[in-house]
C-alpha positions as CSV (number, residue, x, y, z in Angstrom):
1,M,46.0,10.6,29.8
2,T,42.6,11.3,31.1
3,P,41.8,12.5,34.5
4,A,40.4,10.0,36.9
5,G,36.9,11.6,37.3
6,S,36.4,11.9,33.6
7,S,35.2,8.3,33.1
8,A,32.6,8.6,35.8
9,L,31.4,11.9,34.4
10,Q,31.1,10.4,30.9
11,V,29.1,7.4,32.4
12,A,26.8,9.7,34.4
13,L,26.1,11.8,31.3
14,A,25.6,8.9,29.1
15,V,23.1,7.5,31.8
16,A,21.2,10.9,32.0
17,F,21.2,11.2,28.1
18,V,19.5,7.6,28.0
19,I,17.0,8.5,30.7
20,L,16.0,11.7,29.2
21,T,15.8,10.1,25.6
22,A,13.6,7.3,26.9
23,Y,11.3,9.9,28.8
24,A,10.9,12.0,25.7
25,A,10.2,8.9,23.4
26,G,7.6,7.7,26.1
27,R,5.9,11.2,26.0
28,V,5.7,11.2,22.3
29,H,4.3,7.6,22.1
30,Q,1.7,8.6,24.7
31,W,0.8,11.7,22.7
32,H,0.3,9.7,19.5
33,R,-1.6,7.1,21.3
34,Q,-4.0,9.4,23.0
35,G,-4.6,11.1,19.6
36,F,-5.4,7.8,18.0
37,E,-7.8,6.8,20.9
38,R,-9.4,10.2,20.6
39,E,-10.0,9.7,16.9
40,V,-11.4,6.3,17.4
41,A,-13.8,7.5,20.1
42,Y,-14.8,10.3,17.9
43,R,-15.6,8.1,15.0
44,Q,-17.5,5.7,17.1
45,G,-19.5,8.5,18.8
46,Y,-20.2,9.9,15.3
47,D,-21.4,6.6,13.9
48,Q,-23.6,5.9,17.0
49,A,-25.1,9.4,16.8
50,S,-26.0,9.0,13.0
51,H,-27.4,5.5,13.5
52,T,-29.5,6.7,16.4
53,L,-30.8,9.8,14.6
54,F,-31.6,7.7,11.4
55,H,-33.6,5.3,13.4
56,L,-35.4,8.1,15.3
57,A,-36.3,9.7,11.9
58,T,-37.4,6.6,10.2
59,R,-39.4,4.8,13.0
60,A,-42.9,3.9,12.3
61,L,-45.7,5.8,14.1
62,P,-47.9,3.6,16.4
63,A,-51.3,2.8,14.8
64,A,-53.5,4.7,17.3
65,A,-51.5,8.0,16.7
66,S,-51.8,7.6,12.9
67,E,-55.5,7.0,13.1
68,S,-56.2,10.0,15.5
69,A,-54.1,12.2,13.2
70,A,-56.1,11.2,10.1
71,A,-59.4,11.8,12.0
72,E,-58.6,15.5,12.9
73,P,-60.6,18.1,11.1
74,E,-59.0,20.3,8.5
75,G,-60.0,23.6,10.0
76,D,-57.9,26.5,11.5
77,P,-54.7,25.0,13.2
78,L,-55.3,27.4,16.1
79,A,-58.7,26.2,16.7
80,R,-57.4,22.7,17.3
81,Y,-55.6,24.0,20.3
82,G,-58.5,26.0,21.7
83,W,-57.4,29.3,20.4
84,A,-60.3,31.3,18.9
85,P,-59.4,33.5,15.9
86,A,-59.6,37.2,16.4
87,S,-63.0,38.5,15.1
């Protein structure tokens, strides 16, 4: 024979166990999903940054800039900026 309150206690403990287990499973799922989304965002950001830097490094100079750079004298680099060498 079991006491009358024993069944109600078992049901209450079973419901509490199911609730706590579901909560823990949800938190673990959320943790894994955020980790996966963080990894995807990192990879996309890395790909975008490397793509942008590659295009920045390989872009063609405008025609006027390349012509003016070729026309500059080959003298002292400080003289080009108005600095006179020390005498």
